[in-house]
N, C-alpha and C positions, 0 to 999 in steps of 0.2 A: 168799344169796350168789350173785353173778353169775358166770356161767361165761364165761371168755374164749373168744372165737371165733377160730378159726384158718383162714386162707385156704389153700386147698389149691393147691399149685403143681404144674402139670402137668409131665410129663417133657419135653414140647416146649419149655416155657418155660425149663426148666433147661438145655436144650441150646442156647438162643439166646444169642449173645455179648453182653456188656455194650456199651452205646452208645459209651463211650470207647474200648474195645478195637476196636470196629468202625471208628471214625474213624482210629485208628492203622494199622489194617490197610489202609484205603483209601489213606492217605498212603504207606505202604510199597509198595503195589501201583503207585501213580503213579510213585514214584521208580524202582522196578524197571523199569517200562515206558519211562520217559523218562530213564534214567540218564545218557546222553550229554548231553542237553540241560541237565540239572541241573548236571553237572560244568562245562559250558561257561559257564553263567550264573554259577556261583560263581567261576570263573576270571576272568570279565569284571569282576565286582565287586571281587575282590582286586586285579586289575590297575589298576582305576580308583583305588582307595585308595592303592596303592603309587605310582602316577603323581602323584597330588596331593601326597603326602608328598615325593617326589623333587623335584617342581617347587618346592614351598615351600622346601625345603632349598637347592636350587640358586639360587632367587631371593634368599634371605637371604645366601648365600655370595657371590653376584655383587655384591650391594649392599655388602657389607663390603669386597670387593676394590676396587670403584669409589670408596668413601669413602677408602680408603688411597691410591689413585692421585691422587685430588683433593687431599688434604692434602700429599702429596709434591710435587705440582706447585706448590701454593701456597707451600710452603717454598722450593722452587727459585726461584720468582719473587722472593720476599722476599730471598733470598741472591744475587740477580742472576745466577743460573745459567739464563740465558734459553733456551738450547738445550734443556735438560732440561725446563723449564717448558713450552715450546712443544710438545715431544713428548708430555708428559703430558696437557695440555689438548686437544691435537688428537686423541689416541687416545680420550679420554673423549667428546669431541664426536662422533666417528665411531661408536664402539661402543655408547654409551649415550645416543643421541640422544633416545630416548623417555622417559628418566628425568630427574628434576630436576637431578641433578648433571651429566649430559651436556649439558643445556641451559645451565646456569650456566657450564660450562666455556668456552663460546663468549665469554661476557662477559670472563672472565679471559684468554682467548686474545687478545682485542683489547688488553687492558692489556699483555700480553707483547709484542705487536707494537709498541705505542707506546713501550715501554721500549727497543726496538731501533731506534727511529726509522723505523718502517715504517707511516706513516699510512694508505696505501691498503689494505694488508692488514688493518689495524685496523678501517677503515671497513667492509670486507666482512664481517668477523667480527661487528661490531655489528649490521649490517643483517640478517644471518642470525639473530642472537639475537632482535632485535626482531620479526622475521617470525613467530617461534614463540610470541609472547606472553611471559608470565613475571610474576614478582612486581612489584608497582607501584613499590616502592622501587628495585629494580635497573633497572626499565624507565626510570624518570626519570633515573637516573644514566647509563644507556646513551644515552638521547636527548640529554642535555646533552653528554656526551663526543662523540657523533656531531656535534653542532653545532660543537664546538670543532675537530674534525678537518676538517669541511667548510669552516669559516671559514679555517683555516690553509692549506687547499688552494685557497682563492680561490673556492669555490663558495658565495657568500653567500646565494643564494636557498634552497638546500638547508639551509644552516646555520640560516637564519631559521625555516624550517619545523620543523626538529628542536628548536630552542629554544622555539618556541611550543607544540609538543606537550608538551615537558617542563614548561613553565610551567603547563599545565592540570592537572598532577598535584600532589597535596599531598606534600611531602617536603622534605628538606634542600637540594635543588638548585633549589628554586622561584625564589629570589631571583636566583641566578646565571643561571638560564635566562631570566628576564625581562630582565635587563640585557643578556644576549647577544642577545636578540631586538631590543632597542632599538638596540644597537650595529650589528647587521647591516643595519638599516634605513638608518643613516647611511652604511654602506659601499656600499649599493646606490644612494645618492644621494637617498634620501627623508629629507632633513634635518628637514622639518616633522613627519613621522611619528616620527622618532627623538627630537626635542625633546619632543613630547607624551608619548611613552612614558617618557622619563627623568623628566619632571616628575610624571607620574602615579605612578611608582615612589617618588619622594621624598615625595610627599604621603602615600602609604600606609605608607611606612617612613622616618619622619623621623630615626630614630636608626640607620639602616643603617650597617654598617661601610664600605660603598662610597660613602658620602655625598660625601666630598671628591673622589673619583674622578669621580663623576657630575656634580658642580658644575663641575669643570674641563672635562669633555666638553661640557657645555652652554655654558660660556664660549667654548670654541673655535668653537662654532656660532653665537655671538652671542646667546645666550638666557640669561635669568636662571633660577635654580633654580625659581622659581614663575612661573606665567603673569602677565603684566602686567595691571593693572587701570586702565582709563581714568578720568581725573578726572571725578567726578560720576556715574560709572556704577554706584555702589553696589557690589553683589556680582557684577556682570556680569563674567565672566572672558573675556578674549580671548587666544586662542593666537597666538603669533608667526606672522606671515604670513597671518593670517585677518582679514577685515574684518567 
């Protein structure tokens, strides 16, 4: 029968602290020696967390307030309360310039000015809106409206540029912008350019709602809806005024 061996533990070993207890003691000694630093560090962390929470809460609260102001201004515009609408959109554009609603407020501010027959102020609002970029759909609408305003103000060259920029974007205003670009060519005296633009539009859009209007405009300039074809020329197309 084997006899179990026993390891003799010295008194010195018994007096030595456990490794875990030693680590805790060291941490305790460090905290005691650096108590002020530990308290400051903890306060900084707590302050940072609290600040992040407050900022998030403030940001969400501010966004809700901006949304309420925006829809109140929209309702005022719809109800033809133009003074209230102008004040609401102007405040949003000024105070929330870096937020999407603040940017979009400039677009609707222009619409408010137009409703009050103030085209110059509407043009300024649209130019500020366009200078800050924005959604492609609203950008096309803004460019087309800017073209209309400039055309009505007699600035046909600027109107043509706005229409051309709008026509380069895909959206519901593309056809209107192309027609506006052709029309402003005629207003600037470039009848051949206008005729070519009208005819190109009719070829690309044979069933356009504006077909009768464009045919009439071509007739007033002495041109048919389609480019004329010389006898025996086959499929060679000659534009009016070109040899």
